[in-house]
N, C-alpha and C positions, 0 to 999 in steps of 0.2 A: 565638529562645528557646523560642517556643511549639512550633515544628515539632520541634527537637531534644528538648525536654521530652517530648512525646507519644510520641516515637520510643522514647526509652531507657527511658520508664515502662511501655513494651508487656510486658515481661516480669515486672511488678509487679502485673499485673491479674489477678484471681482467675478460676482455670480451668486450662486446658492451656496450658504456656507455650508450647510449640511451634505449637500452634493460633493463638495470639494473634499470635506473630510473623508465622505464615504470612498470616494475615488482614491483618495491618499493611503485608506486602508487596504483597499483591494490591491493598490500597487505593491504596498509593503508584504502582504501574503503572497503574490505571485512571484514575488523577487526572492523571498525566502526559500520556496521550492526550487526556485532555478538555481539558488545558489546551493544547494544542497545536491543537486544532480551534477554541477559543473565542479564543484568542487573536488569529486572522486575521478574526473577525467582530465582535468586542465590544472596547471601549475598554478600553484597560490600566487606568486606575484605576477603573473599573466592575467589573472583575473583581476587583482587590484589594479593593476596599470590601466587595462581596457576600461573597465567601469568607471574609475576615477577621472579618466580622460574624456571619456563619453560625456560624463556629468559637465565637467569644465567647459566643454566646447557647446553643450546645450545652454549653460548658464550663460555663457558668453555673446550666444546667437540671440538670446532675447532682447537687447538692447537695440538689434534690428528690426523688431517686431514693432509696427506701427500702433499708435494707442488706440486707435479704432478697430482692433483685432484683438479684444480681450480672451476670446476662445482660444486662439493660436497662443496666446501668453500663457494660459492656464496648461494646454498641452505640453508646450516645451519644459515647463516648470515640473509637471509629473513624469514626462519623459527624463528628463534631469534627475529626479528625484528615484528612478528605478536603479539607476546605475550606483548612488551612493548608498542606497539600501543594500544592493548586493556587496558592495566593499565593506560596509559596516558589519553585515553577517559574517563575512569571510574573516575580516580583522580579527575577532575574538579569539576564533580557532587557529588561524596563522600565528598570531604573536604568541599564543599558548605553547605551539608547537616547536617556536623558536627559542624560547627562555628554558635555560638548564634547570631541572628540578630543583637544586640547591637555591635557587634565586627565584623560582617560577611566581612563588606569592607577591615578592615584592615587586617582579616584572611586570606581572598582570596588573597588581595594584598602581604602578607608574601608567601604565597604559590607561587603565580606567579614570586616572587622576585627569591625565591629559584631555579625555573625552568631557571629563566633567567641566573643566575650565574652558573648553570650547562651547558646551552649552550654556555656561555663564556670559560668554562673549555675545552670542549670536543676538539674543534680544536687543543688545546695543547697537548692532550693525542693522537689525531690522528697523530699529527707530530712526535709522538714517535715512529709511525709505520714505518718511514722511516728507522729507526735502527732496529727494531724488530717488525714485523708486526703482532706478536700475542699479544703482550703486551697490547695494547688497548683494545682488545677483553677480555683478562683476568681482567683487571680492571672493564670493564662495566659488566662484568659477575659476579664479587665478589660483585659490587654495586649492582647488581640487587639482588642477593640471600640476601643480607642484608636487603634491602628495603623489601624485602618479608616477613624475620623473623620479622621484625618491624611492618608490617601492620595487623599482627595477633593480636597485642595488642588493635587495633581500634576496638570500638563498632559498631554493625550492625544497620545501620539508614533505612533500608528498610521497607515501610510502616509505618514509625514513623513520627509524628508530626515535623516540624522545629522547634529547640529550640528558645526562643525569648529572655530569659535572660541567663547570664553565670551560675547562679545555676542550669538551666535546661540542660546544656549540659550533654551527656553522658560522664561518668567517663571510662579513659583508663583501661580496664580489668587488675586487678592483682596489680595497682599500686596505682590509686587514688580511695579511696571508696566513696561511693554514701554520707556519711554522712558527710564526708569533704566538698564535692561541697556544700550540703545544708547549712551546719552550717557556713561555712567561706567565703562564695562569696557573702552574702548580700550586703556586703560595695561595691563590685566591680558593682553589678547591680544599687546600687543606685548612684553611682558615675558615671556610663555611663548614666544613664536616666537623671541626672541634667547636664552633660555634651551637651546631646542632646538638651536638652530644651534651654540650654543657647546658642547653635548654631543655632536654630530657631530664 
């Protein structure tokens, strides 16, 4: 939601619309390259946490910028977009690695559906900006910080074998013990395997 919201809102920033869109595209290009380099060296959840938290802080700081400083406003928005663009790039790979093979299609579909729901909601949030231009950024910033906190519960998948069965999926840290996954998910594995055989 935050990524699409900031992308759609680029043309609404004060100043030259074309330059704003150009700088937004440059930011996305730079961040995609940086994410490709970082994802080989840094744990996935650390990247998500740091980039989303950075975005949230930048978007919340915007409300402190005086109205007579539109350039500073644009700079903070673009800097915040750098963080959420990086997390968006990492998100697709990370969640693909988290989801077991037997349900990966469904899991990726649910993840994508959540993103599409966010893209549907964000124009309405931006419309609120006609009454209060700071409120959409406060909402986006709060959502980013919340997502950053939740991302630290996810296990690291760097240099790990992709899980084939549900019982091989890594547990959510601090909430789902490994013994629970091993002991209680054999039925789901058998059910998924039988469903795949039936579909074939």
